[in-house]
PDB file of the backbone (N, CA, C, O) and the ligand in Angstrom, with CONECT records:
HET     MG  A 101       1
ATOM      1  N   UNK A   1      -9.591  -5.269 -16.751  1.00  0.00           N
ATOM      2  CA  UNK A   1      -9.206  -3.995 -16.401  1.00  0.00           C
ATOM      3  C   UNK A   1      -7.946  -3.515 -16.687  1.00  0.00           C
ATOM      4  O   UNK A   1      -6.956  -4.096 -16.241  1.00  0.00           O
ATOM      5  N   UNK A   2      -7.825  -2.209 -17.595  1.00  0.00           N
ATOM      6  CA  UNK A   2      -6.567  -1.777 -17.810  1.00  0.00           C
ATOM      7  C   UNK A   2      -5.557  -1.468 -16.439  1.00  0.00           C
ATOM      8  O   UNK A   2      -5.963  -1.555 -15.280  1.00  0.00           O
ATOM      9  N   UNK A   3      -4.493  -1.182 -16.739  1.00  0.00           N
ATOM     10  CA  UNK A   3      -3.402  -0.793 -15.648  1.00  0.00           C
ATOM     11  C   UNK A   3      -3.818   0.629 -15.275  1.00  0.00           C
ATOM     12  O   UNK A   3      -3.880   0.999 -14.103  1.00  0.00           O
ATOM     13  N   UNK A   4      -4.134   1.502 -16.443  1.00  0.00           N
ATOM     14  CA  UNK A   4      -4.307   2.803 -15.990  1.00  0.00           C
ATOM     15  C   UNK A   4      -5.830   2.990 -15.203  1.00  0.00           C
ATOM     16  O   UNK A   4      -6.021   3.869 -14.363  1.00  0.00           O
ATOM     17  N   UNK A   5      -6.724   2.141 -15.570  1.00  0.00           N
ATOM     18  CA  UNK A   5      -7.983   2.087 -14.737  1.00  0.00           C
ATOM     19  C   UNK A   5      -7.719   1.734 -13.196  1.00  0.00           C
ATOM     20  O   UNK A   5      -8.167   2.368 -12.241  1.00  0.00           O
ATOM     21  N   UNK A   6      -6.863   0.538 -13.139  1.00  0.00           N
ATOM     22  CA  UNK A   6      -6.631   0.164 -11.839  1.00  0.00           C
ATOM     23  C   UNK A   6      -5.782   1.170 -11.217  1.00  0.00           C
ATOM     24  O   UNK A   6      -5.948   1.211  -9.998  1.00  0.00           O
ATOM     25  N   UNK A   7      -5.042   1.882 -11.607  1.00  0.00           N
ATOM     26  CA  UNK A   7      -4.397   3.008 -10.948  1.00  0.00           C
ATOM     27  C   UNK A   7      -5.209   4.229 -10.700  1.00  0.00           C
ATOM     28  O   UNK A   7      -4.965   4.968  -9.746  1.00  0.00           O
ATOM     29  N   UNK A   8      -6.245   4.468 -11.612  1.00  0.00           N
ATOM     30  CA  UNK A   8      -7.236   5.519 -11.225  1.00  0.00           C
ATOM     31  C   UNK A   8      -8.013   5.018 -10.147  1.00  0.00           C
ATOM     32  O   UNK A   8      -8.187   5.806  -9.218  1.00  0.00           O
ATOM     33  N   UNK A   9      -8.498   3.937 -10.059  1.00  0.00           N
ATOM     34  CA  UNK A   9      -9.536   3.357  -9.153  1.00  0.00           C
ATOM     35  C   UNK A   9      -8.768   3.516  -7.648  1.00  0.00           C
ATOM     36  O   UNK A   9      -9.384   3.886  -6.649  1.00  0.00           O
ATOM     37  N   UNK A  10      -7.466   3.210  -7.645  1.00  0.00           N
ATOM     38  CA  UNK A  10      -6.710   3.255  -6.439  1.00  0.00           C
ATOM     39  C   UNK A  10      -6.567   4.708  -5.964  1.00  0.00           C
ATOM     40  O   UNK A  10      -6.604   5.047  -4.781  1.00  0.00           O
ATOM     41  N   UNK A  11      -6.412   5.471  -6.936  1.00  0.00           N
ATOM     42  CA  UNK A  11      -6.257   6.991  -6.686  1.00  0.00           C
ATOM     43  C   UNK A  11      -7.545   7.581  -6.099  1.00  0.00           C
ATOM     44  O   UNK A  11      -7.509   8.355  -5.143  1.00  0.00           O
ATOM     45  N   UNK A  12      -8.564   7.238  -6.633  1.00  0.00           N
ATOM     46  CA  UNK A  12      -9.819   7.634  -6.339  1.00  0.00           C
ATOM     47  C   UNK A  12     -10.002   7.213  -4.828  1.00  0.00           C
ATOM     48  O   UNK A  12     -10.621   7.970  -4.081  1.00  0.00           O
ATOM     49  N   UNK A  13      -9.547   6.178  -4.421  1.00  0.00           N
ATOM     50  CA  UNK A  13     -10.006   5.758  -3.183  1.00  0.00           C
ATOM     51  C   UNK A  13      -8.901   5.894  -1.856  1.00  0.00           C
ATOM     52  O   UNK A  13      -9.159   5.878  -0.652  1.00  0.00           O
ATOM     53  N   UNK A  14      -7.686   6.023  -2.494  1.00  0.00           N
ATOM     54  CA  UNK A  14      -6.457   5.800  -1.494  1.00  0.00           C
ATOM     55  C   UNK A  14      -5.233   6.824  -2.111  1.00  0.00           C
ATOM     56  O   UNK A  14      -4.154   6.380  -2.504  1.00  0.00           O
ATOM     57  N   UNK A  15      -5.537   8.046  -2.124  1.00  0.00           N
ATOM     58  CA  UNK A  15      -4.491   9.014  -2.441  1.00  0.00           C
ATOM     59  C   UNK A  15      -4.022   9.940  -1.214  1.00  0.00           C
ATOM     60  O   UNK A  15      -4.722  10.909  -0.921  1.00  0.00           O
ATOM     61  N   UNK A  16      -2.969   9.689  -0.566  1.00  0.00           N
ATOM     62  CA  UNK A  16      -2.664  10.614   0.598  1.00  0.00           C
ATOM     63  C   UNK A  16      -1.129  10.837   0.518  1.00  0.00           C
ATOM     64  O   UNK A  16      -0.276   9.981   0.755  1.00  0.00           O
ATOM     65  N   UNK A  17      -0.916  12.111   0.151  1.00  0.00           N
ATOM     66  CA  UNK A  17       0.759  12.418   0.061  1.00  0.00           C
ATOM     67  C   UNK A  17       1.422  12.249   1.336  1.00  0.00           C
ATOM     68  O   UNK A  17       2.629  12.010   1.360  1.00  0.00           O
ATOM     69  N   UNK A  18       0.655  12.364   2.534  1.00  0.00           N
ATOM     70  CA  UNK A  18       1.279  12.393   3.787  1.00  0.00           C
ATOM     71  C   UNK A  18       1.610  10.790   4.168  1.00  0.00           C
ATOM     72  O   UNK A  18       2.267  10.457   5.155  1.00  0.00           O
ATOM     73  N   UNK A  19       1.102   9.982   3.318  1.00  0.00           N
ATOM     74  CA  UNK A  19       1.303   8.615   3.596  1.00  0.00           C
ATOM     75  C   UNK A  19       2.655   7.946   2.417  1.00  0.00           C
ATOM     76  O   UNK A  19       2.860   6.741   2.273  1.00  0.00           O
ATOM     77  N   UNK A  20       3.282   8.832   1.832  1.00  0.00           N
ATOM     78  CA  UNK A  20       4.231   8.633   1.094  1.00  0.00           C
ATOM     79  C   UNK A  20       5.223   7.243   1.541  1.00  0.00           C
ATOM     80  O   UNK A  20       5.547   6.266   0.865  1.00  0.00           O
ATOM     81  N   UNK A  21       5.534   7.599   2.921  1.00  0.00           N
ATOM     82  CA  UNK A  21       6.604   6.597   3.446  1.00  0.00           C
ATOM     83  C   UNK A  21       5.841   5.312   3.931  1.00  0.00           C
ATOM     84  O   UNK A  21       6.421   4.226   3.929  1.00  0.00           O
ATOM     85  N   UNK A  22       4.637   5.430   4.316  1.00  0.00           N
ATOM     86  CA  UNK A  22       3.961   4.518   4.734  1.00  0.00           C
ATOM     87  C   UNK A  22       3.518   3.696   3.412  1.00  0.00           C
ATOM     88  O   UNK A  22       3.553   2.471   3.526  1.00  0.00           O
ATOM     89  N   UNK A  23       3.180   4.135   2.398  1.00  0.00           N
ATOM     90  CA  UNK A  23       3.047   3.390   1.058  1.00  0.00           C
ATOM     91  C   UNK A  23       4.222   2.450   0.784  1.00  0.00           C
ATOM     92  O   UNK A  23       4.098   1.235   0.628  1.00  0.00           O
ATOM     93  N   UNK A  24       5.229   3.043   0.747  1.00  0.00           N
ATOM     94  CA  UNK A  24       6.598   2.406   0.543  1.00  0.00           C
ATOM     95  C   UNK A  24       6.614   1.217   1.571  1.00  0.00           C
ATOM     96  O   UNK A  24       6.582   0.076   1.108  1.00  0.00           O
ATOM     97  N   UNK A  25       6.663   1.405   2.979  1.00  0.00           N
ATOM     98  CA  UNK A  25       6.684   0.433   3.852  1.00  0.00           C
ATOM     99  C   UNK A  25       5.812  -0.607   3.510  1.00  0.00           C
ATOM    100  O   UNK A  25       6.239  -1.758   3.600  1.00  0.00           O
ATOM    101  N   UNK A  26       4.605  -0.396   3.114  1.00  0.00           N
ATOM    102  CA  UNK A  26       3.691  -1.366   2.802  1.00  0.00           C
ATOM    103  C   UNK A  26       3.931  -2.236   1.560  1.00  0.00           C
ATOM    104  O   UNK A  26       3.522  -3.395   1.485  1.00  0.00           O
ATOM    105  N   UNK A  27       4.582  -1.646   0.641  1.00  0.00           N
ATOM    106  CA  UNK A  27       5.168  -2.317  -0.470  1.00  0.00           C
ATOM    107  C   UNK A  27       6.092  -3.313  -0.243  1.00  0.00           C
ATOM    108  O   UNK A  27       6.119  -4.399  -0.823  1.00  0.00           O
ATOM    109  N   UNK A  28       7.052  -2.823   0.837  1.00  0.00           N
ATOM    110  CA  UNK A  28       8.107  -3.816   1.147  1.00  0.00           C
ATOM    111  C   UNK A  28       7.373  -4.790   1.946  1.00  0.00           C
ATOM    112  O   UNK A  28       7.658  -5.926   1.569  1.00  0.00           O
ATOM    113  N   UNK A  29       6.514  -4.776   2.931  1.00  0.00           N
ATOM    114  CA  UNK A  29       5.730  -5.615   3.821  1.00  0.00           C
ATOM    115  C   UNK A  29       5.098  -6.632   2.813  1.00  0.00           C
ATOM    116  O   UNK A  29       5.200  -7.849   2.966  1.00  0.00           O
ATOM    117  N   UNK A  30       4.507  -6.105   1.881  1.00  0.00           N
ATOM    118  CA  UNK A  30       3.701  -7.048   0.626  1.00  0.00           C
ATOM    119  C   UNK A  30       4.574  -8.009   0.019  1.00  0.00           C
ATOM    120  O   UNK A  30       4.364  -9.214  -0.119  1.00  0.00           O
ATOM    121  N   UNK A  31       5.790  -7.203  -0.404  1.00  0.00           N
ATOM    122  CA  UNK A  31       6.809  -8.016  -1.038  1.00  0.00           C
ATOM    123  C   UNK A  31       7.370  -9.233  -0.130  1.00  0.00           C
ATOM    124  O   UNK A  31       7.622 -10.329  -0.631  1.00  0.00           O
ATOM    125  N   UNK A  32       7.537  -8.964   1.183  1.00  0.00           N
ATOM    126  CA  UNK A  32       7.742  -9.989   2.102  1.00  0.00           C
ATOM    127  C   UNK A  32       6.738 -11.050   2.120  1.00  0.00           C
ATOM    128  O   UNK A  32       7.037 -12.244   2.099  1.00  0.00           O
ATOM    129  N   UNK A  33       5.573 -10.613   2.157  1.00  0.00           N
ATOM    130  CA  UNK A  33       4.240 -11.706   2.297  1.00  0.00           C
ATOM    131  C   UNK A  33       4.278 -12.539   0.890  1.00  0.00           C
ATOM    132  O   UNK A  33       4.001 -13.738   0.864  1.00  0.00           O
ATOM    133  N   UNK A  34       4.623 -11.843  -0.213  1.00  0.00           N
ATOM    134  CA  UNK A  34       4.887 -12.601  -1.446  1.00  0.00           C
ATOM    135  C   UNK A  34       5.811 -13.463  -1.431  1.00  0.00           C
ATOM    136  O   UNK A  34       5.610 -14.536  -2.000  1.00  0.00           O
ATOM    137  N   UNK A  35       6.901 -13.241  -0.856  1.00  0.00           N
ATOM    138  CA  UNK A  35       8.109 -14.120  -0.688  1.00  0.00           C
ATOM    139  C   UNK A  35       7.840 -15.384   0.079  1.00  0.00           C
ATOM    140  O   UNK A  35       8.188 -16.510  -0.276  1.00  0.00           O
ATOM    141  N   UNK A  36       7.153 -15.057   1.217  1.00  0.00           N
ATOM    142  CA  UNK A  36       6.454 -16.303   1.807  1.00  0.00           C
ATOM    143  C   UNK A  36       5.325 -17.103   1.220  1.00  0.00           C
ATOM    144  O   UNK A  36       5.207 -18.293   1.513  1.00  0.00           O
ATOM    145  N   UNK A  37       4.491 -16.501   0.403  1.00  0.00           N
ATOM    146  CA  UNK A  37       3.715 -17.275  -0.505  1.00  0.00           C
ATOM    147  C   UNK A  37       4.316 -17.987  -1.507  1.00  0.00           C
ATOM    148  O   UNK A  37       3.856 -19.092  -1.796  1.00  0.00           O
ATOM    149  N   UNK A  38       5.486 -17.444  -2.221  1.00  0.00           N
ATOM    150  CA  UNK A  38       6.187 -18.038  -3.027  1.00  0.00           C
ATOM    151  C   UNK A  38       6.977 -19.384  -2.399  1.00  0.00           C
ATOM    152  O   UNK A  38       7.094 -20.480  -2.946  1.00  0.00           O
ATOM    153  N   UNK A  39       7.403 -19.033  -1.292  1.00  0.00           N
ATOM    154  CA  UNK A  39       8.148 -20.108  -0.521  1.00  0.00           C
ATOM    155  C   UNK A  39       7.351 -21.375  -0.260  1.00  0.00           C
ATOM    156  O   UNK A  39       7.740 -22.511  -0.530  1.00  0.00           O
ATOM    157  N   UNK A  40       6.056 -21.010   0.361  1.00  0.00           N
ATOM    158  CA  UNK A  40       4.980 -22.123   0.312  1.00  0.00           C
ATOM    159  C   UNK A  40       4.446 -22.612  -0.740  1.00  0.00           C
ATOM    160  O   UNK A  40       3.697 -23.573  -0.566  1.00  0.00           O
ATOM    161  N   UNK A  41       4.643 -22.158  -2.008  1.00  0.00           N
ATOM    162  CA  UNK A  41       4.037 -22.764  -3.314  1.00  0.00           C
ATOM    163  C   UNK A  41       2.661 -22.696  -3.270  1.00  0.00           C
ATOM    164  O   UNK A  41       1.961 -23.690  -3.462  1.00  0.00           O
ATOM    165  N   UNK A  42       2.168 -21.477  -3.005  1.00  0.00           N
ATOM    166  CA  UNK A  42       0.753 -21.258  -3.008  1.00  0.00           C
ATOM    167  C   UNK A  42       0.482 -20.747  -4.307  1.00  0.00           C
ATOM    168  O   UNK A  42       0.091 -19.588  -4.444  1.00  0.00           O
ATOM    169  N   UNK A  43       0.644 -21.453  -5.200  1.00  0.00           N
ATOM    170  CA  UNK A  43       0.624 -20.945  -6.827  1.00  0.00           C
ATOM    171  C   UNK A  43      -0.879 -21.187  -7.501  1.00  0.00           C
ATOM    172  O   UNK A  43      -1.796 -21.791  -6.944  1.00  0.00           O
ATOM    173  N   UNK A  44      -0.922 -20.664  -8.646  1.00  0.00           N
ATOM    174  CA  UNK A  44      -2.127 -20.881  -9.537  1.00  0.00           C
ATOM    175  C   UNK A  44      -3.097 -19.592  -9.122  1.00  0.00           C
ATOM    176  O   UNK A  44      -2.912 -18.705  -8.290  1.00  0.00           O
ATOM    177  N   UNK A  45      -4.268 -19.855 -10.086  1.00  0.00           N
ATOM    178  CA  UNK A  45      -5.409 -18.717  -9.708  1.00  0.00           C
ATOM    179  C   UNK A  45      -6.050 -19.407  -8.631  1.00  0.00           C
ATOM    180  O   UNK A  45      -6.429 -20.571  -8.759  1.00  0.00           O
ATOM    181  N   UNK A  46      -6.195 -18.739  -7.557  1.00  0.00           N
ATOM    182  CA  UNK A  46      -7.188 -19.487  -6.230  1.00  0.00           C
ATOM    183  C   UNK A  46      -8.557 -18.867  -6.703  1.00  0.00           C
ATOM    184  O   UNK A  46      -8.710 -17.901  -7.450  1.00  0.00           O
ATOM    185  N   UNK A  47      -9.670 -19.769  -5.999  1.00  0.00           N
ATOM    186  CA  UNK A  47     -11.016 -19.252  -5.878  1.00  0.00           C
ATOM    187  C   UNK A  47     -11.086 -18.315  -4.678  1.00  0.00           C
ATOM    188  O   UNK A  47     -10.093 -18.176  -3.964  1.00  0.00           O
ATOM    189  N   UNK A  48     -12.271 -17.639  -4.421  1.00  0.00           N
ATOM    190  CA  UNK A  48     -12.366 -16.687  -3.343  1.00  0.00           C
ATOM    191  C   UNK A  48     -11.921 -17.420  -2.149  1.00  0.00           C
ATOM    192  O   UNK A  48     -11.057 -16.869  -1.467  1.00  0.00           O
ATOM    193  N   UNK A  49     -12.305 -18.416  -1.827  1.00  0.00           N
ATOM    194  CA  UNK A  49     -11.999 -19.202  -0.686  1.00  0.00           C
ATOM    195  C   UNK A  49     -10.693 -19.274  -0.130  1.00  0.00           C
ATOM    196  O   UNK A  49     -10.418 -19.103   1.057  1.00  0.00           O
ATOM    197  N   UNK A  50      -9.646 -19.620  -1.351  1.00  0.00           N
ATOM    198  CA  UNK A  50      -8.396 -19.756  -0.927  1.00  0.00           C
ATOM    199  C   UNK A  50      -7.403 -18.623  -1.409  1.00  0.00           C
ATOM    200  O   UNK A  50      -6.201 -18.825  -1.581  1.00  0.00           O
ATOM    201  N   UNK A  51      -8.015 -17.449  -1.601  1.00  0.00           N
ATOM    202  CA  UNK A  51      -7.173 -16.267  -2.030  1.00  0.00           C
ATOM    203  C   UNK A  51      -6.281 -15.837  -0.925  1.00  0.00           C
ATOM    204  O   UNK A  51      -5.128 -15.505  -1.202  1.00  0.00           O
ATOM    205  N   UNK A  52      -6.757 -15.807   0.460  1.00  0.00           N
ATOM    206  CA  UNK A  52      -5.878 -15.477   1.475  1.00  0.00           C
ATOM    207  C   UNK A  52      -4.470 -15.984   1.553  1.00  0.00           C
ATOM    208  O   UNK A  52      -4.403 -17.212   1.595  1.00  0.00           O
ATOM    209  N   UNK A  53      -3.481 -15.427   1.579  1.00  0.00           N
ATOM    210  CA  UNK A  53      -2.123 -15.903   1.541  1.00  0.00           C
ATOM    211  C   UNK A  53      -1.499 -16.453   0.184  1.00  0.00           C
ATOM    212  O   UNK A  53      -0.356 -16.909   0.230  1.00  0.00           O
ATOM    213  N   UNK A  54      -2.092 -16.436  -0.847  1.00  0.00           N
ATOM    214  CA  UNK A  54      -1.592 -17.084  -2.133  1.00  0.00           C
ATOM    215  C   UNK A  54      -0.999 -16.024  -2.724  1.00  0.00           C
ATOM    216  O   UNK A  54      -1.199 -14.833  -2.485  1.00  0.00           O
ATOM    217  N   UNK A  55      -0.064 -16.638  -3.716  1.00  0.00           N
ATOM    218  CA  UNK A  55       0.640 -15.848  -4.504  1.00  0.00           C
ATOM    219  C   UNK A  55      -0.107 -14.734  -5.221  1.00  0.00           C
ATOM    220  O   UNK A  55       0.353 -13.592  -5.259  1.00  0.00           O
ATOM    221  N   UNK A  56      -1.275 -15.072  -5.798  1.00  0.00           N
ATOM    222  CA  UNK A  56      -2.085 -14.029  -6.507  1.00  0.00           C
ATOM    223  C   UNK A  56      -2.431 -12.839  -5.452  1.00  0.00           C
ATOM    224  O   UNK A  56      -2.290 -11.649  -5.731  1.00  0.00           O
ATOM    225  N   UNK A  57      -2.867 -13.287  -4.300  1.00  0.00           N
ATOM    226  CA  UNK A  57      -3.268 -12.147  -3.453  1.00  0.00           C
ATOM    227  C   UNK A  57      -2.001 -11.311  -3.180  1.00  0.00           C
ATOM    228  O   UNK A  57      -2.134 -10.091  -3.274  1.00  0.00           O
ATOM    229  N   UNK A  58      -0.800 -11.800  -2.858  1.00  0.00           N
ATOM    230  CA  UNK A  58       0.228 -11.038  -2.603  1.00  0.00           C
ATOM    231  C   UNK A  58       0.842 -10.372  -3.836  1.00  0.00           C
ATOM    232  O   UNK A  58       1.364  -9.267  -3.690  1.00  0.00           O
ATOM    233  N   UNK A  59       0.824 -10.923  -4.971  1.00  0.00           N
ATOM    234  CA  UNK A  59       1.079  -9.993  -6.160  1.00  0.00           C
ATOM    235  C   UNK A  59       0.172  -8.997  -6.281  1.00  0.00           C
ATOM    236  O   UNK A  59       0.613  -7.900  -6.623  1.00  0.00           O
ATOM    237  N   UNK A  60      -1.153  -9.126  -6.057  1.00  0.00           N
ATOM    238  CA  UNK A  60      -2.175  -7.810  -6.139  1.00  0.00           C
ATOM    239  C   UNK A  60      -1.623  -6.796  -5.063  1.00  0.00           C
ATOM    240  O   UNK A  60      -1.442  -5.611  -5.342  1.00  0.00           O
ATOM    241  N   UNK A  61      -1.388  -7.285  -3.924  1.00  0.00           N
ATOM    242  CA  UNK A  61      -1.160  -6.262  -2.738  1.00  0.00           C
ATOM    243  C   UNK A  61       0.346  -5.397  -3.343  1.00  0.00           C
ATOM    244  O   UNK A  61       0.437  -4.173  -3.252  1.00  0.00           O
ATOM    245  N   UNK A  62       1.284  -6.134  -3.860  1.00  0.00           N
ATOM    246  CA  UNK A  62       2.359  -5.438  -4.251  1.00  0.00           C
ATOM    247  C   UNK A  62       2.094  -4.462  -5.367  1.00  0.00           C
ATOM    248  O   UNK A  62       2.521  -3.308  -5.345  1.00  0.00           O
ATOM    249  N   UNK A  63       1.225  -5.075  -6.543  1.00  0.00           N
ATOM    250  CA  UNK A  63       0.797  -3.994  -7.380  1.00  0.00           C
ATOM    251  C   UNK A  63      -0.184  -2.824  -6.952  1.00  0.00           C
ATOM    252  O   UNK A  63      -0.308  -1.777  -7.587  1.00  0.00           O
ATOM    253  N   UNK A  64      -0.760  -3.097  -5.963  1.00  0.00           N
ATOM    254  CA  UNK A  64      -1.488  -2.008  -5.313  1.00  0.00           C
ATOM    255  C   UNK A  64      -0.693  -0.951  -4.839  1.00  0.00           C
ATOM    256  O   UNK A  64      -0.940   0.203  -5.190  1.00  0.00           O
ATOM    257  N   UNK A  65       0.344  -1.251  -3.990  1.00  0.00           N
ATOM    258  CA  UNK A  65       1.298  -0.146  -3.616  1.00  0.00           C
ATOM    259  C   UNK A  65       2.179   0.432  -4.585  1.00  0.00           C
ATOM    260  O   UNK A  65       2.570   1.592  -4.450  1.00  0.00           O
ATOM    261  N   UNK A  66       2.579  -0.403  -5.712  1.00  0.00           N
ATOM    262  CA  UNK A  66       3.280   0.173  -6.803  1.00  0.00           C
ATOM    263  C   UNK A  66       2.480   1.162  -7.382  1.00  0.00           C
ATOM    264  O   UNK A  66       2.989   2.241  -7.682  1.00  0.00           O
ATOM    265  N   UNK A  67       0.981   0.880  -7.633  1.00  0.00           N
ATOM    266  CA  UNK A  67       0.218   2.011  -8.062  1.00  0.00           C
ATOM    267  C   UNK A  67       0.041   3.308  -7.344  1.00  0.00           C
ATOM    268  O   UNK A  67      -0.003   4.430  -7.848  1.00  0.00           O
ATOM    269  N   UNK A  68      -0.066   2.922  -5.893  1.00  0.00           N
ATOM    270  CA  UNK A  68      -0.290   3.927  -5.117  1.00  0.00           C
ATOM    271  C   UNK A  68       0.824   4.937  -5.056  1.00  0.00           C
ATOM    272  O   UNK A  68       0.658   6.150  -4.928  1.00  0.00           O
ATOM    273  N   UNK A  69       1.992   4.304  -5.162  1.00  0.00           N
ATOM    274  CA  UNK A  69       3.391   5.170  -5.233  1.00  0.00           C
ATOM    275  C   UNK A  69       3.405   5.987  -6.422  1.00  0.00           C
ATOM    276  O   UNK A  69       3.878   7.124  -6.404  1.00  0.00           O
ATOM    277  N   UNK A  70       2.895   5.446  -7.481  1.00  0.00           N
ATOM    278  CA  UNK A  70       2.806   5.968  -8.740  1.00  0.00           C
ATOM    279  C   UNK A  70       2.156   7.138  -9.031  1.00  0.00           C
ATOM    280  O   UNK A  70       2.518   8.117  -9.683  1.00  0.00           O
ATOM    281  N   UNK A  71       0.867   6.821  -8.291  1.00  0.00           N
ATOM    282  CA  UNK A  71      -0.099   8.144  -8.233  1.00  0.00           C
ATOM    283  C   UNK A  71       0.424   9.261  -7.351  1.00  0.00           C
ATOM    284  O   UNK A  71       0.136  10.420  -7.651  1.00  0.00           O
ATOM    285  N   UNK A  72       1.191   8.998  -6.257  1.00  0.00           N
ATOM    286  CA  UNK A  72       1.620  10.075  -5.523  1.00  0.00           C
ATOM    287  C   UNK A  72       2.654  10.910  -6.355  1.00  0.00           C
ATOM    288  O   UNK A  72       2.695  12.139  -6.286  1.00  0.00           O
ATOM    289  N   UNK A  73       3.506  10.145  -7.165  1.00  0.00           N
ATOM    290  CA  UNK A  73       4.595  10.836  -7.988  1.00  0.00           C
ATOM    291  C   UNK A  73       4.060  11.273  -9.355  1.00  0.00           C
ATOM    292  O   UNK A  73       4.794  11.757 -10.217  1.00  0.00           O
ATOM    293  N   UNK A  74       2.748  11.077  -9.509  1.00  0.00           N
ATOM    294  CA  UNK A  74       2.208  11.589 -10.657  1.00  0.00           C
ATOM    295  C   UNK A  74       2.767  10.915 -12.089  1.00  0.00           C
ATOM    296  O   UNK A  74       2.995  11.503 -13.146  1.00  0.00           O
ATOM    297  N   UNK A  75       2.920   9.430 -11.765  1.00  0.00           N
ATOM    298  CA  UNK A  75       3.292   8.673 -13.103  1.00  0.00           C
ATOM    299  C   UNK A  75       2.311   7.660 -13.644  1.00  0.00           C
ATOM    300  O   UNK A  75       1.666   6.905 -12.916  1.00  0.00           O
ATOM    301  N   UNK A  76       2.245   7.681 -14.757  1.00  0.00           N
ATOM    302  CA  UNK A  76       1.399   6.791 -15.576  1.00  0.00           C
ATOM    303  C   UNK A  76       2.216   5.724 -15.906  1.00  0.00           C
ATOM    304  O   UNK A  76       3.205   5.819 -16.633  1.00  0.00           O
ATOM    305  N   UNK A  77       1.775   4.603 -15.328  1.00  0.00           N
ATOM    306  CA  UNK A  77       2.533   3.465 -15.242  1.00  0.00           C
ATOM    307  C   UNK A  77       2.473   2.719 -16.886  1.00  0.00           C
ATOM    308  O   UNK A  77       3.416   2.128 -17.413  1.00  0.00           O
ATOM    309  N   UNK A  78       1.242   2.915 -17.428  1.00  0.00           N
ATOM    310  CA  UNK A  78       1.190   2.486 -18.635  1.00  0.00           C
ATOM    311  C   UNK A  78       2.022   3.276 -19.936  1.00  0.00           C
ATOM    312  O   UNK A  78       2.612   2.733 -20.870  1.00  0.00           O
ATOM    313  N   UNK A  79       1.880   4.539 -19.696  1.00  0.00           N
ATOM    314  CA  UNK A  79       3.021   5.388 -20.511  1.00  0.00           C
ATOM    315  C   UNK A  79       4.263   4.961 -20.214  1.00  0.00           C
ATOM    316  O   UNK A  79       4.996   4.667 -21.158  1.00  0.00           O
ATOM    317  N   UNK A  80       4.758   4.839 -18.838  1.00  0.00           N
ATOM    318  CA  UNK A  80       6.104   4.290 -18.681  1.00  0.00           C
ATOM    319  C   UNK A  80       6.535   3.220 -19.110  1.00  0.00           C
ATOM    320  O   UNK A  80       7.699   3.060 -19.479  1.00  0.00           O
ATOM    321  N   UNK A  81       5.441   2.137 -19.120  1.00  0.00           N
ATOM    322  CA  UNK A  81       5.499   0.684 -19.727  1.00  0.00           C
ATOM    323  C   UNK A  81       6.084   0.933 -21.213  1.00  0.00           C
ATOM    324  O   UNK A  81       7.097   0.338 -21.580  1.00  0.00           O
ATOM    325  N   UNK A  82       5.413   1.825 -22.035  1.00  0.00           N
ATOM    326  CA  UNK A  82       5.574   1.972 -23.326  1.00  0.00           C
ATOM    327  C   UNK A  82       6.972   2.594 -23.659  1.00  0.00           C
ATOM    328  O   UNK A  82       7.727   2.163 -24.531  1.00  0.00           O
ATOM    329  N   UNK A  83       7.203   3.628 -22.874  1.00  0.00           N
ATOM    330  CA  UNK A  83       8.739   4.165 -22.962  1.00  0.00           C
ATOM    331  C   UNK A  83       9.645   3.047 -22.513  1.00  0.00           C
ATOM    332  O   UNK A  83      10.609   2.896 -23.265  1.00  0.00           O
ATOM    333  N   UNK A  84       9.598   2.328 -21.618  1.00  0.00           N
ATOM    334  CA  UNK A  84      10.400   1.203 -21.326  1.00  0.00           C
ATOM    335  C   UNK A  84      10.743   0.162 -22.261  1.00  0.00           C
ATOM    336  O   UNK A  84      11.810  -0.417 -22.462  1.00  0.00           O
ATOM    337  N   UNK A  85       9.245   0.015 -22.956  1.00  0.00           N
ATOM    338  CA  UNK A  85       9.533  -1.219 -24.244  1.00  0.00           C
ATOM    339  C   UNK A  85      10.364  -0.470 -25.101  1.00  0.00           C
ATOM    340  O   UNK A  85      11.204  -1.166 -25.672  1.00  0.00           O
ATOM    341  N   UNK A  86      10.398   0.908 -25.408  1.00  0.00           N
ATOM    342  CA  UNK A  86      11.130   1.252 -26.380  1.00  0.00           C
ATOM    343  C   UNK A  86      12.515   1.245 -26.077  1.00  0.00           C
ATOM    344  O   UNK A  86      13.334   0.938 -26.944  1.00  0.00           O
ATOM    345  N   UNK A  87      12.925   1.622 -24.676  1.00  0.00           N
ATOM    346  CA  UNK A  87      14.469   1.895 -24.432  1.00  0.00           C
ATOM    347  C   UNK A  87      14.842   0.226 -24.474  1.00  0.00           C
ATOM    348  O   UNK A  87      15.960  -0.049 -24.908  1.00  0.00           O
ATOM    349  N   UNK A  88      13.949  -0.913 -24.038  1.00  0.00           N
ATOM    350  CA  UNK A  88      14.483  -2.062 -24.151  1.00  0.00           C
ATOM    351  C   UNK A  88      14.829  -2.736 -25.527  1.00  0.00           C
ATOM    352  O   UNK A  88      15.724  -3.549 -25.754  1.00  0.00           O
ATOM    353  N   UNK A  89      13.837  -2.164 -26.451  1.00  0.00           N
ATOM    354  CA  UNK A  89      14.020  -2.503 -27.796  1.00  0.00           C
ATOM    355  C   UNK A  89      15.274  -1.938 -28.505  1.00  0.00           C
ATOM    356  O   UNK A  89      15.754  -2.511 -29.484  1.00  0.00           O
ATOM    357  N   UNK A  90      15.769  -0.853 -28.013  1.00  0.00           N
ATOM    358  CA  UNK A  90      17.003  -0.291 -28.331  1.00  0.00           C
ATOM    359  C   UNK A  90      18.226  -1.089 -27.734  1.00  0.00           C
ATOM    360  O   UNK A  90      19.212  -1.388 -28.408  1.00  0.00           O
ATOM    361  N   UNK A  91      18.074  -1.380 -26.502  1.00  0.00           N
ATOM    362  CA  UNK A  91      19.057  -2.126 -25.731  1.00  0.00           C
ATOM    363  C   UNK A  91      19.213  -3.663 -26.112  1.00  0.00           C
ATOM    364  O   UNK A  91      20.309  -4.222 -26.149  1.00  0.00           O
ATOM    365  N   UNK A  92      18.039  -4.267 -26.383  1.00  0.00           N
ATOM    366  CA  UNK A  92      18.321  -5.672 -26.555  1.00  0.00           C
ATOM    367  C   UNK A  92      17.790  -6.081 -27.940  1.00  0.00           C
ATOM    368  O   UNK A  92      17.871  -7.267 -28.260  1.00  0.00           O
ATOM    369  N   UNK A  93      17.302  -5.263 -28.708  1.00  0.00           N
ATOM    370  CA  UNK A  93      16.903  -5.393 -30.209  1.00  0.00           C
ATOM    371  C   UNK A  93      15.444  -6.126 -30.238  1.00  0.00           C
ATOM    372  O   UNK A  93      14.889  -6.354 -31.313  1.00  0.00           O
TER     373      UNK A  93
HETATM  374 MG    MG A 101      -0.747  -9.104   1.556  1.00  0.00          MG2+
END
């Protein structure tokens, strides 16, 4: 799945401008859960049975709220990636 497809999928099921603050707080919460998973070393691609609390799950949760926030602000993350790559190429060669 492309990032733009994931962004659209999340937008289709979870787009609520009144939740802007809530999405941000969830992003911070999920970042904390990612920190815990990293600390506990729950690394690698888990199978379905071992997804809960893994780094993979928490990375996805963070990505979900990044996408939800991008949607609220009408930001295309793939386009932003391309623009940022161009900026970094100038900056770092
Ligand atoms: Mg989580």
